[in-house]
C-alpha positions as CSV (number, residue, x, y, z in Angstrom):
1,M,-7.6,-110.1,-84.2
2,T,-7.8,-110.6,-87.9
3,E,-5.5,-108.2,-89.7
4,I,-7.0,-105.6,-92.0
5,M,-5.6,-106.1,-95.4
6,P,-5.8,-103.7,-98.5
7,I,-8.6,-104.4,-100.8
8,P,-7.3,-105.2,-104.3
9,A,-8.2,-102.6,-107.0
10,A,-9.2,-105.5,-109.3
11,S,-11.8,-106.6,-106.7
12,V,-13.2,-103.1,-106.4
13,A,-13.4,-102.9,-110.2
14,G,-15.3,-106.2,-110.2
15,M,-17.8,-104.9,-107.7
16,I,-18.3,-101.8,-109.9
17,F,-18.6,-104.0,-113.0
18,S,-21.3,-106.1,-111.4
19,L,-23.2,-103.1,-110.1
20,I,-23.3,-101.4,-113.5
21,L,-24.3,-104.7,-115.2
22,S,-27.1,-105.4,-112.7
23,F,-28.8,-102.2,-113.8
24,A,-27.6,-101.9,-117.4
25,L,-28.7,-105.4,-118.4
26,P,-32.4,-105.1,-117.5
27,I,-32.7,-101.5,-118.6
28,G,-30.9,-102.3,-121.9
29,L,-33.2,-105.2,-122.6
30,L,-36.2,-103.1,-121.7
31,V,-35.2,-100.4,-124.2
32,F,-34.2,-102.9,-126.9
33,L,-37.4,-104.9,-126.7
34,R,-39.6,-101.9,-126.5
35,R,-38.1,-100.5,-129.7
36,R,-38.0,-103.8,-131.6
37,T,-41.4,-105.2,-130.6
38,G,-43.5,-102.3,-129.4
39,V,-44.5,-104.2,-126.3
40,K,-45.6,-102.0,-123.4
41,V,-43.3,-101.3,-120.5
42,T,-46.0,-102.5,-118.2
43,V,-45.3,-106.1,-119.3
44,F,-41.7,-105.6,-118.0
45,L,-43.0,-104.2,-114.7
46,I,-45.4,-107.1,-114.3
47,G,-42.6,-109.5,-114.7
48,G,-40.6,-107.7,-112.1
49,A,-43.5,-107.5,-109.7
50,T,-44.3,-111.2,-110.1
51,F,-40.7,-112.2,-109.3
52,F,-40.8,-110.0,-106.2
53,L,-44.1,-111.4,-104.9
54,F,-43.6,-115.1,-105.7
55,A,-39.8,-115.4,-105.1
56,M,-38.9,-112.7,-102.6
57,V,-42.1,-112.8,-100.5
58,L,-44.1,-116.1,-100.8
59,E,-41.1,-118.4,-101.4
60,Q,-39.2,-116.8,-98.5
61,L,-42.2,-117.4,-96.3
62,L,-42.1,-121.1,-97.2
63,H,-38.4,-121.2,-96.5
64,T,-38.9,-119.6,-93.0
65,V,-41.5,-122.2,-92.1
66,V,-39.8,-125.3,-93.6
67,L,-36.3,-124.4,-92.3
68,S,-37.5,-123.6,-88.9
69,A,-39.3,-127.0,-88.7
70,A,-36.7,-129.2,-90.5
71,G,-33.6,-127.4,-89.3
72,E,-30.3,-129.2,-89.8
73,A,-32.1,-132.3,-91.0
74,L,-32.5,-130.4,-94.2
75,T,-29.6,-128.0,-94.4
76,A,-27.0,-130.5,-93.3
77,N,-27.9,-132.8,-96.2
78,I,-26.8,-131.1,-99.4
79,W,-28.8,-133.5,-101.6
80,L,-32.1,-132.9,-99.8
81,Y,-31.4,-129.2,-99.5
82,A,-30.7,-129.0,-103.3
83,L,-33.8,-130.9,-104.1
84,Y,-35.9,-128.8,-101.8
85,G,-34.4,-125.5,-103.0
86,G,-34.7,-126.3,-106.7
87,L,-38.3,-127.6,-106.3
88,A,-39.4,-124.5,-104.3
89,A,-37.9,-122.1,-106.8
90,G,-39.4,-123.9,-109.8
91,L,-42.9,-124.2,-108.3
92,F,-43.1,-120.6,-107.0
93,E,-41.5,-118.8,-109.9
94,E,-43.2,-120.8,-112.7
95,T,-46.5,-120.6,-111.0
96,G,-46.1,-116.8,-110.7
97,R,-45.2,-116.7,-114.4
98,Y,-48.2,-118.7,-115.3
99,V,-50.6,-116.6,-113.2
100,A,-49.2,-113.3,-114.5
101,M,-49.5,-114.4,-118.1
102,K,-53.0,-116.0,-117.8
103,F,-54.7,-113.3,-115.7
104,F,-52.7,-110.0,-116.1
105,L,-51.3,-110.3,-119.6
106,K,-54.1,-112.1,-121.3
107,K,-55.1,-109.1,-123.5
108,Q,-51.6,-108.5,-124.7
109,L,-50.1,-111.9,-124.5
110,S,-47.8,-112.7,-127.4
111,R,-44.5,-114.3,-128.0
112,Q,-42.9,-110.8,-128.0
113,S,-44.5,-110.0,-124.6
114,A,-43.2,-113.3,-123.3
115,L,-39.7,-111.9,-124.0
116,M,-40.4,-108.6,-122.3
117,Y,-42.0,-110.4,-119.3
118,G,-38.9,-112.6,-119.0
119,A,-36.6,-109.6,-119.1
120,G,-38.6,-108.0,-116.3
121,H,-38.7,-111.1,-114.2
122,G,-35.0,-111.8,-114.5
123,G,-34.1,-108.1,-114.6
124,I,-35.5,-107.3,-111.2
125,E,-33.7,-110.3,-109.8
126,A,-30.4,-109.0,-111.1
127,I,-31.1,-105.7,-109.5
128,L,-32.2,-107.1,-106.1
129,V,-29.6,-109.9,-105.9
130,L,-26.5,-108.6,-107.7
131,G,-27.1,-104.9,-107.6
132,V,-27.9,-104.7,-103.9
133,T,-25.0,-107.0,-103.0
134,S,-22.6,-104.9,-105.1
135,I,-23.8,-101.7,-103.4
136,N,-23.3,-103.3,-100.0
137,N,-19.8,-104.5,-101.0
138,L,-18.8,-101.0,-102.2
139,S,-20.2,-99.4,-99.1
140,L,-18.0,-101.8,-97.0
141,V,-15.0,-100.9,-99.2
142,A,-15.7,-97.2,-98.5
143,L,-16.0,-98.0,-94.7
144,V,-12.7,-100.0,-94.6
145,S,-10.9,-97.4,-96.7
146,S,-12.1,-94.4,-94.8
147,S,-9.8,-92.4,-92.5
148,G,-12.2,-92.8,-89.6
149,F,-12.3,-96.6,-89.7
150,D,-9.6,-97.0,-87.0
151,S,-11.4,-94.5,-84.8
152,F,-14.6,-96.4,-85.3
153,L,-13.0,-99.7,-84.3
154,S,-11.5,-98.1,-81.2
155,M,-15.0,-97.4,-79.9
156,L,-15.9,-101.2,-80.1
157,S,-15.0,-103.9,-77.7
158,L,-12.2,-106.3,-78.7
159,E,-14.7,-109.0,-79.4
160,E,-16.9,-106.7,-81.4
161,S,-14.0,-105.5,-83.5
162,K,-12.9,-109.0,-84.1
163,T,-16.3,-110.1,-85.3
164,L,-16.6,-107.0,-87.6
165,I,-13.3,-107.5,-89.2
166,Q,-13.9,-111.2,-89.8
167,G,-17.1,-110.2,-91.5
168,L,-15.3,-107.6,-93.6
169,S,-12.4,-110.0,-94.5
170,V,-14.5,-111.3,-97.5
171,L,-13.5,-108.1,-99.3
172,W,-9.8,-109.0,-99.4
173,T,-9.9,-112.8,-99.2
174,T,-12.3,-113.4,-102.1
175,P,-10.4,-113.8,-105.4
176,S,-10.9,-110.7,-107.6
177,W,-12.3,-112.7,-110.5
178,Q,-15.2,-113.9,-108.5
179,F,-16.6,-110.4,-108.3
180,Y,-16.8,-110.4,-112.1
181,L,-18.3,-113.8,-112.2
182,G,-21.3,-112.6,-110.4
183,G,-22.1,-110.4,-113.4
184,I,-21.7,-113.2,-115.8
185,E,-24.0,-115.4,-113.7
186,R,-26.7,-112.8,-113.9
187,I,-26.5,-112.7,-117.7
188,L,-27.2,-116.5,-117.6
189,A,-30.0,-116.1,-115.1
190,V,-31.8,-113.4,-117.2
191,A,-31.4,-115.6,-120.3
192,L,-32.9,-118.5,-118.4
193,H,-35.8,-116.4,-117.2
194,I,-36.6,-115.3,-120.8
195,A,-36.4,-118.8,-122.0
196,L,-38.7,-120.1,-119.2
197,S,-41.1,-117.3,-119.9
198,V,-41.4,-118.4,-123.6
199,I,-42.2,-122.0,-122.4
200,V,-44.8,-120.8,-120.0
201,W,-46.3,-118.5,-122.6
202,R,-46.9,-121.6,-124.8
203,A,-48.4,-123.3,-121.8
204,V,-50.9,-120.5,-121.4
205,T,-51.7,-119.9,-125.1
206,D,-51.9,-123.6,-126.0
207,R,-53.5,-124.6,-122.8
208,R,-50.8,-127.3,-122.4
209,I,-50.1,-128.2,-118.8
210,S,-47.2,-130.2,-120.1
211,F,-45.3,-127.1,-121.1
212,F,-46.0,-125.6,-117.6
213,L,-44.6,-128.8,-116.0
214,L,-41.6,-128.6,-118.4
215,A,-40.8,-125.1,-117.2
216,I,-41.0,-126.2,-113.5
217,G,-38.8,-129.2,-114.3
218,L,-36.1,-127.2,-116.1
219,H,-36.1,-124.5,-113.4
220,F,-35.8,-127.2,-110.8
221,L,-32.9,-128.9,-112.7
222,V,-30.9,-125.7,-113.0
223,D,-31.3,-124.7,-109.4
224,S,-30.8,-128.1,-107.8
225,V,-27.8,-129.0,-109.9
226,S,-26.1,-125.6,-109.2
227,L,-26.8,-125.9,-105.4
228,A,-25.4,-129.4,-105.2
229,A,-22.5,-128.9,-107.6
230,A,-21.3,-125.8,-105.6
231,Q,-20.4,-128.2,-102.8
232,F,-18.1,-130.4,-104.9
233,L,-16.9,-128.4,-107.9
234,P,-14.9,-125.3,-108.4
235,L,-17.0,-122.2,-109.0
236,V,-16.0,-121.9,-112.7
237,L,-17.2,-125.5,-113.4
238,V,-20.5,-124.8,-111.6
239,E,-21.0,-121.8,-113.8
240,G,-20.1,-124.0,-116.8
241,L,-22.9,-126.4,-115.8
242,I,-25.4,-123.6,-115.5
243,L,-24.3,-122.4,-118.9
244,V,-25.0,-125.8,-120.4
245,L,-28.4,-126.2,-118.7
246,T,-29.4,-122.6,-119.7
247,A,-28.4,-123.3,-123.3
248,L,-30.6,-126.5,-123.2
249,T,-33.5,-124.5,-121.9
250,G,-32.9,-121.8,-124.4
251,A,-32.9,-124.3,-127.3
252,I,-36.2,-125.6,-126.2
253,A,-37.6,-122.1,-125.9
254,V,-36.3,-121.1,-129.3
255,R,-38.1,-124.1,-130.9
256,L,-41.4,-123.3,-129.2
257,Y,-41.0,-119.7,-130.1
258,R,-40.5,-120.4,-133.8
259,E,-43.3,-123.0,-133.9
260,A,-45.7,-120.2,-133.1
261,E,-44.7,-118.1,-136.1
């Protein structure tokens, strides 16, 4: 049976850091943009709702169908899987962004509302992805550290105990710094969503399909590159690539944002 090891305090601190950031970042952006731009909170909520519907519901339905049909023919080939994952994310999220802006924000669509929308879109992702993961991790820490954990294990069969402990071993085998990196990654993701929202805003206001396709392409590039690179490069270098691609997307968005002044 895998030995139960103590969970480093630095790892627990990283989980707490990521949990706080996952909520503080979207809430902080909401308050800041509300005060600076006067854009309604409903724009933020529409961004969050759109992400949930298009990324967490519709896109996941597609994954269920495609992965059940393709199976290992897709998942075993990292290049095909990266292309598929990046394309699916780009199509669903940017289409959702376009639909929300064109039909639900048309009376209050402005460059400021594009920022607020992006904060909501990326903010709810931070909460659902990083926040929920951090809560789960901290719950597992509490379970492993509790005085009744040994008694709980004694009620399980040897095989069940082994499986459980192997699953929990991520808490003490993962390097502590990686728990902090999750928070940094979310900052980049939110920045990317804000930038993409500005690009799609220009697609809607200027009626330029090319800007919409640009947003899909940039989203596809970031996701596919990060998926493929994670198989060959250290995690820090992968995050470095994401930083570069996010900065590129941000530079394009800043230019489009200023052109509308």
